[in-house]
N, C-alpha and C positions, 0 to 999 in steps of 0.2 A: 485602463480601468479607472473609474472615478469613485470616490468614496460616497457611500449613501448614508443619509441621516436616519433611515428607518430604524425603529427599535427592533432588535432581534427577538424572535419568539422564544419563549421558554425561560425568560429571566425570572429568577427566584423560584422556579418550579423544579421538581425532581425529574429525572429522565422519564420519557414517555415510551411505552412499547406499543407500536402501531398494530393495526389489525393484520391478520394473515394476508399474504400476497396470493393472488389467484394463480393456480397452476397453469403453466404454459399449455397452449392448445397444440395438439399434435399437428405437425406440418408447418409450424410457425416459421415465417421467413425472418431470419435475423438481419437486422439493418445496422450498418456501421454509421457512426457519427464522428465527424472530424473532431479531434482532440488537440489540446495544447499541453505539452509535457515540458518539464524542466529536468535536465540531466547534468551531470558533472563528470568530466573526464577523469579517469583513474590515474592521473599523472604521478600521484604520490602514493598509490595503493601499496599496501604491505600488511602483513599480519605481525604486528609488533607487540601485541597484548592479546589476552584471551578474555573476552567478556560475554561469550556465548559458547555453547558446546561444540560448535562447528570450528572454532578457531584453535589452531595449534601452532605456537610460535616456532616449533621445531620443523614444521613442514615448509619447504621453500616455496616462494611465490615467483612466478614469471610475469613481471609487470608488462613486458612487451606483449605477451599473449593476452593479458587482461585488457590492455588497450585495444588490441585487434578485436577481441570479442565484444567489448563495449561499443566500438565503432560499428560493428555489424548490427547490434541492437539499434543504435541511432539510425542507421541507414534503413533498417526495416521499418521503423516508424514513419520516416519520410516517404518511403515507397508506398506506404498504405495511405498517404495523404494527410498525415498529421504534422503539426508544427512542433519543432523541438527547439527550445530555448536553452542556452548553456549558462550554468552557474560556474564561475571561475573556481578552479581547485586551489587549495591553500597548502603550502608546505607544512608538514608536521601533522596534518589531519588526514590520515590514510583512508578513513571511512567516509569521507565526503562524497565518494562515488555513490553512496547509498542515499541519494537525494530525497527519497520519499520520507525519510525520517525527520526532515527539517521543518515541516509545517503541514497543516491541512488547509487548503484554500477552496473557498466557495464564493464565486463572484469576485467582488472587490474587497473581501474580508478574509483574514487568515488567523488561525491560532498558531503561533510559533511553537518552537520546541523548547523543552527543558530536559536535557538528557540525564538518564539515570547514572551514567558512569562518567567520571571526570575526564577520561580519555577523549570523549566526544563533546564535551561541554562547549568548547569554542566554536563548534560548527553552527550553533544556534544563531549567533550574532551575524554570521555571514549570510545565512538564509534570510534573516529579518531585513538586513540592509538591501539585499538583492530584490526582495519582494517589494519593499517600500519604494525603491527606485523604479519599479515597474507598476506603480499605481495601486498597490494593494495595502490596505490598512491592516497592520499586523499587531495582534494582541500578544504581549509577552506573558506567558502563563506563570502562575504562582506555584503550580504543582507539576510534578514530573509527568511529562507527556512527550511522546516521540512521533508526532506528526502522523502521516499516513501509515506508519508502521502499525499503529493501533487504532486509528480512526479512519474508517473506510466509508465513503459516500455510496449509498445504494438508493438511487432515486431521490426521494425527499427525506431520507433517514441516514443517520450515522450509526454504523455498527462499531462498537467501542470495546476494544480488548483491554484486559487488565490481568494481573497475576504475576508478571515478571518485570515489566518496565513501567507502563503508564499507570498512574495512580487513579483510583475511582474519582477523586475530586476533579481531575482533569476532564473527565467526561462532562461534568456540569459546566466547566469553563467553556468547553466546545459548544455545548447547547446554547449558552448565552451569547458567545461570540459569533457563531455561524447561523443561529436562528433555525436550527434543525433539531428534531427530537432524536434522542439517543437510546440505543438498545445496548445495554452492557452485556459483555460476554467474558467469562473467566477462563483463561488458559491454564492448563495443568501439566503440560509436558514441556520441560525446559528447552527441548530442541526447537519448539515452536514458540519462541520467546516474544514474537510480535504476532498480532492478528494476521498480518499479510503473509505470514508463512504458513498459516493454517486455513485460510479462507481466501478465495478469489472472487471478486465481483465480476460477474459476466454481463449483467445488464441491469436495468432499473428495477427489475423484479426477479432476478435470478442470480444465484451464487453456486459455488462449489466449495466443499470444505471437508476436513478430516474430523469425524466425530470424536476420535480418541484424544484430540488436542484440547477438548473442552470439558468442563464439569457437566454433571447430569442436567443441571438447570439450563446451561447454555445449549446443550444438544436439544433439549425439549423446546427451547425458544426458537432455534433455527428450524427445527422440523415443523413448528407451527407457522412461522412466517414464510418459509420456503418449502412447502410440502413436496415439490418436485425437484428439489436441488440435487445436484450431482454430489454423492458422497464418495470421496476418493479413497482408494486403498492405502493402507499405512506404508507399504513399500514404495508407492509412487509419491506420496507426500514427503517421504524421506529424501527424494530427489529435488525437493522444493518445487514440485509440480504446481502447487497452489500459489507460488509467488509469481503470479501471471498478471498480464494486463490485457483487458478486453476493450474494444471500441464498440461493442454491441454485436459484432459479427466475427471479426478476426480476434483470436486469442493468442497472444504472444506468450510462449511458455518455454521452460527448459527443454532442450532437445532430447534429453534422456527420458523424459516422461512420455513414453510412446503410448502406453495404455490410456493415460489420461487424454492425450490428443485424440485417440480413437473414440473415446467416450464422448468427447466434445463434438467431434464430427458427426456422430450418430444423433446428436441433439440439434444439428443444423448449424453449428458454429464452424468456422474455418480456422483450424489450428495453424499457428505459424511458429515452428520450432527454431530456437536460437540457442547456441552453445555458450553458456557463461560459466563453464566449469572452473575457471580460475578464480572468479569472484565468489564462487561457492565456498572456497577455503575460508572466507570471512563470514559465512553464514548468510549470503545474500544472492539474489538472482534478479529476474526481470523486473518485478515490481519494486524491489528495494532500490533499483537504479532509476526509478521513474516517479517523479512527483507530478501529479496531474493538477492543472489549473482548471478546476471544475466551474462550469457555468452555473449560475444560481438557478435552481429548479423553478419552472414556471408555476 
């Protein structure tokens, strides 16, 4: 990747809410697109602190099982034709396996992370160094923001979560850095502390989400932008069904979310279940483990 000198769109302007997306046509053929992902092996994975409602320091963690489950996820991506790049794990940083939180990357530009909790603060520098070494110009944020945990690329738009981790001011930083309009969404349920636990990007104009995780304004915004989106049941979302990764056709999601997989299949997607039950003890699943290196939208 090479750095571009183009001025990013949206500098000095407030977040922009795009027009509604067209509803998918019945019988639409879902088309996969090859993706580039960054992952980090859970060699130091543990639950040593509790910074979200899923974490319990009194519940033992089987690191060997976590490694096997993570490796199955990596092999799944490769089998689907995607490229997986590896971020080296660091001792003392047990949550580095959740690589999605370290940045949001579009083309050769990225907004790095500034973590809300001191326990994860050191991760940000490792992400910046790795991305810089791979040709990405990384902006260090002034405000708290946790990468793709709360900033999800949907076509030419960023859906931007706030409420528990990422500060609203970080949304403006993302718009300036990445040159994409931002749609702010407020999360209201602490179990869904990041946007990627409450909403899954399925394609450039399609998402799935849990309405109860958002305030009334956020639900209205999502229903306006994505009138045919899949609204997932609360008991399925509690399995982190929405912490999923899609290539436009294949949707990799937690194996326990059977009803969500069936609903996706009925909409023409190919669900690919993966068991990450051990990593769920820290409040993460498929998407949390996966940072996408997004191509810049045409």
